[in-house]
C-alpha distance (Angstrom), angle and dihedral (degrees) to the residues before:
residue distance angle dihedral
X1 . . .
X2 3.81 . .
X3 3.80 121.1 .
X4 3.78 132.7 -163.1
X5 3.79 117.5 -164.6
X6 3.77 119.3 -147.4
X7 3.81 117.5 -156.5
X8 3.78 127.1 -163.3
X9 3.80 114.0 -115.9
X10 3.78 109.8 -134.2
X11 3.80 126.5 -157.9
X12 3.79 115.3 -92.8
X13 3.79 111.3 -84.3
X14 3.81 94.2 22.8
X15 3.78 120.8 129.7
X16 3.79 111.2 -91.6
X17 3.79 96.4 -109.7
X18 3.79 94.1 125.4
X19 3.77 113.9 163.5
X20 3.79 117.5 -126.9
X21 3.76 135.4 -172.6
X22 3.79 136.6 177.8
X23 3.80 127.2 -122.8
X24 3.79 117.8 -159.6
X25 3.80 110.9 -134.2
X26 3.77 136.2 -177.4
X27 3.78 124.7 -102.0
X28 3.83 93.5 -110.8
X29 3.81 91.7 54.3
X30 3.82 91.5 45.3
X31 3.80 90.4 51.7
X32 3.82 91.6 47.4
X33 3.81 91.5 50.0
X34 3.80 92.4 47.2
X35 3.81 92.3 47.5
X36 3.78 92.6 49.8
X37 3.82 93.1 45.4
X38 3.79 90.5 52.1
X39 3.82 92.8 45.0
X40 3.79 92.8 -122.6
X41 3.80 109.0 170.3
X42 3.79 119.0 -150.8
X43 3.78 127.5 -167.3
X44 3.82 98.0 -115.0
X45 3.81 131.3 32.7
X46 3.78 116.6 -97.8
X47 3.81 121.5 -146.2
X48 3.82 95.9 -84.4
X49 3.81 90.8 45.9
X50 3.80 88.7 50.7
X51 3.79 91.9 54.4
X52 3.82 91.8 48.7
X53 3.82 89.3 49.1
X54 3.81 92.1 49.9
X55 3.80 91.8 50.9
X56 3.81 90.5 51.3
X57 3.83 95.4 43.6
X58 3.80 90.5 52.0
X59 3.80 89.8 54.7
X60 3.77 97.6 -102.5
X61 3.77 133.1 131.1
X62 3.78 122.9 -151.8
X63 3.81 102.5 -128.5
X64 3.80 102.4 173.1
X65 3.75 147.9 -22.6
X66 3.79 119.8 -122.2
X67 3.79 125.1 -162.7
X68 3.78 97.2 -147.8
X69 3.78 107.3 176.7
X70 3.79 148.7 4.0
X71 3.80 117.7 -148.8
X72 3.80 126.0 167.3
X73 3.83 91.5 -13.1
X74 3.83 90.9 -52.9
X75 3.80 121.7 119.0
X76 3.80 122.3 -143.4
X77 3.79 125.5 -157.8
X78 3.78 144.6 172.6
X79 3.76 134.4 -140.4
X80 3.81 103.2 -132.3
X81 3.79 107.1 -146.5
X82 3.79 129.5 -179.7
X83 3.78 126.1 -157.4
X84 3.77 125.8 -165.0
X85 3.78 107.8 -95.7
X86 3.78 92.5 -3.4
X87 3.74 138.8 103.9
X88 3.80 116.0 -91.7
X89 3.79 113.8 -96.0
X90 3.79 123.6 -138.6
X91 3.80 108.5 -163.6
X92 3.81 117.2 -164.9
X93 3.80 113.4 -123.9
X94 3.77 144.9 141.6
X95 3.82 113.0 -82.5
X96 3.81 90.8 -124.4
X97 3.81 91.8 56.6
X98 3.80 91.4 45.0
X99 3.80 91.4 51.9
X100 3.81 91.4 46.9
X101 3.81 90.2 53.4
X102 3.80 96.6 41.8
X103 3.80 102.4 39.6
X104 3.81 95.4 81.4
X105 3.80 90.7 55.8
X106 3.80 94.6 45.4
X107 3.81 88.6 -120.1
X108 3.83 114.6 -178.0
X109 3.78 119.2 -112.3
X110 3.79 117.9 -142.2
X111 3.79 125.4 -168.6
X112 3.79 124.2 -158.2
X113 3.81 109.8 -115.7
X114 3.80 93.7 -121.4
X115 3.80 89.7 53.2
X116 3.80 92.7 48.6
X117 3.81 90.8 49.8
X118 3.81 94.0 47.3
X119 3.81 94.6 43.4
X120 3.79 92.5 48.1
X121 3.82 89.6 54.2
X122 3.81 92.2 49.6
X123 3.81 94.9 48.1
X124 3.80 116.6 93.9
């Protein structure tokens, strides 16, 4: 089992009572995140690289990731994509996949307040 821990970013000067919560992720996503964090280049695109390439080739830019819900211990997220002259797109995905796609571009991760509250209560 691989775990990623998300931590709330507090405004500068705030008390350090940031809420945190873990998300269980698969080995493939963990390896993709680690590879992208370390800047390891491989000869052919992996699945998360492919998705990032498709977004770019279709004229989109990944602007953020949003963890939108928590139901039955399962997190839900969206890839938040902008297109020139178009409406923003919010593509449903697993948070682990979203993080694997967005980590190379230092894309911000947002968490809905109700999710942050519920996840903080569930975390040990």
